[in-house]
C-alpha positions, 0 to 999 in steps of 0.5 A: 484460528487458521491452521498451517499447511502440513509439514513435509515430514507428515506431522500434524499441522499446528495453529497459525498464531496470527489473524487475518489483517485487512487494508482497504485500497483507494485513490483520490480520483474517479475510481480505482479502475477505468470505466467502473465509475460509470456504474449506477451504484458507484459514488467515486465522483465524490472523491473531492468531498470530505464527506466521501472520505469521512463516511468511508473511514467510518465504514472501514472502522465499523469493519475493523479494518487495520487501515485505509491505504490511499495510493497516489501518482505524479504525472499522467498516463501518456504512453498509450497511443503516444498521448494523454487523450485516452487517459483524459477521456476515460478518467484514468487516475486523472484528475487526482488530488493530494491524499494527505490532505484528507487524512486529518478529517478521517482521523477526526471521525475515527479512533482506531483506523490507520491511514497509509498514504503513498509518498513518491520520494523521487519528487520530494525533498527529505527535509520538508517531507519529514515535517509533513509526515510527522505532522500527520502522525501527530494529528492522527495520534500515531495512526499514520503510515507511509507507503514508500514509492519511487514513481514510474511515470516519465511524464512526472519527471518532465513535470518536475523539470527533468528530461526523464526519470532516473533508471529503475534501479537508480530510483531505488539507490536515491530512495535509500539515501532519502531514507537515511536522511528522514531516519536521522530527522525522525529518530536522531534530531530530538532526544526522547526527553527533550520536550518538558513543557514546564510552565513554571520555569518557562522551559519548553525544551532542553536545547542540548537535547535537540540535535542538528542533522547533517548529510552529504551524499550522492543525491542530497546535501542538507543541514538542519533540525527536524522542525517537529517535536517527536510524533507518537511513532517518530518514524511512521509505519513504513509500507512498500510495494516494490516487486522487482528484484531491486524493489524487494531488496529495498522492501526487505531493508526498510518496509514493515508492511509489504504490498505484493501482487500475484494472480495465483497462490503459488506466485504469491507464496514464492514472493512471500518466501523471497521477501522473508529470506531477504529480510533475514539477510538484512539482519531482521526478524522475517516475521517483523515484516507483514505481507499483504496481497492485493485482492478484489472481492465481489460478494453477495448473499449467494454465489449466484448473486455474486457472480451476476454482480461480477458479470455486471461489473465487467460490462462497465469495463472500459478497454481503452481506458484500461489499456491506457492505465496498463501502458502507463504501468508497464511503459509499453504502448499496447495500442501497437499490439493485437488485442487477441494475441498473446502478450509477451514479457518486455523489460521497461523503466516503469513497473517491471512486475506488471507485465511479468505477472501476466507472462513469465510469472505464470507460464501455465496460462497464456493471456491475450491483451483483451483478457488482461484488460477485462481482468484488470478493469474490475478492481485492478490486475490482482486476483479476484474472489467472487461468491457468498460470505462463506465462499469468500471466507473459505478463499481467504483462509486458503490464501492464508494457508498456502501463501504465508501472507498476513492479510489482504489489501482489498481493492473495490470495483464499485465504491462504497458498495463493495466495501459495505458488502464486505463489512456487512457480509464477510466480516461477520463470517470471518469473526464467527470463524475466529480468524478476524478481530472483533475489537481493535487493540489499543495504541498507535498503528504500529502497536495495533499491528505488532503488539503493545509496546511496539510504538517505535521501530524495532531494534533490528530495523535499520532506522533504529540505528539512528536513535540517540537513545534506543527505547525499544529492546 
């Protein structure tokens, strides 16, 4: 087991009573970062094939990953140079397919792997979305998770018939109301014992135990019954990745798992402490929120081979494509800036934390735009760990000790090669050290992460307040 950092009073550190958890990040497009799809070993061109996703799911289950997390966006990257050509030319998260469609196929070939999928609620209606999610929770036998996002591309708003997207904080205000409605649908519409399926009497469900949901608020007005009977988890496991001040407030209220970024351990540690503090302010147990840090791992049998592999990847980075990507993330057209000049912090109506990560969050380093592009071009803007299985395992332990995170969202550079390397080389080393599971726990995805009997939302989660008959103490 890992050890906690020594307390400030100098007493000896105690064991950390948690094991490292892992999710794999992917997206239903040509690779996670522009340019790397041109690498000879990369197979992301198979993203439109069910075989690609089912084979990947089997690899991850063999590696005892908790979940595959499939990101998604609406809209296109049209900020850089004021148009879409750089994004289209370099396959910058375009084209991108609907990730929810591949979940049932992956569930069919696995028994334990969880499936976290992004759902952008700025462009969804709660009633239809709740049914889609309940259906997936049924089809995966309780292994579905929803990553709650509000979106950040103005092009998405225009595609849905709006003049522009809502302001950053308004998107979260709308999201809070959206959550209230889906909680009512998932938790309140059907009593736990409503469905009986009695063939002798011909009674499927007790009508008096199925309740109409009504809502009238600033953003939504609806009235109706949830169309799905209760799924194994009722409310799916809830993920969230907001990193702005308003995003963290939303995460502390709603999320059971939080995805965070940060290029250094001190930055990540501050984010973790802030999220746990905010959870307490919401009346929640801070340990009921699992926190995962983004990380790209490049590994090989030796440190020298791993470093050579990483440098090989960097030669495939597409600067223009990466700048188109980060311009979309930030809402800032980086074509107007010198590649070799230091970048500064700008507020925007997109992902505010992206530029912050390379500017004010870490004043000890001054980044140029070229350095940001080269760094983000291999596995995204998060930190990188490069080395042998032993070196990687040491680094993961250090991240756990120094930041209080619960695990990692692993971002590949080359697929599926990087995932295979991690499963075949690093996982056995982590298991040998006793910090990573050798077998899955039974139950739903929520039970696998939080323990037996934790199938539904905890009683201190705001969604639990909508239950007709709370079933979790």
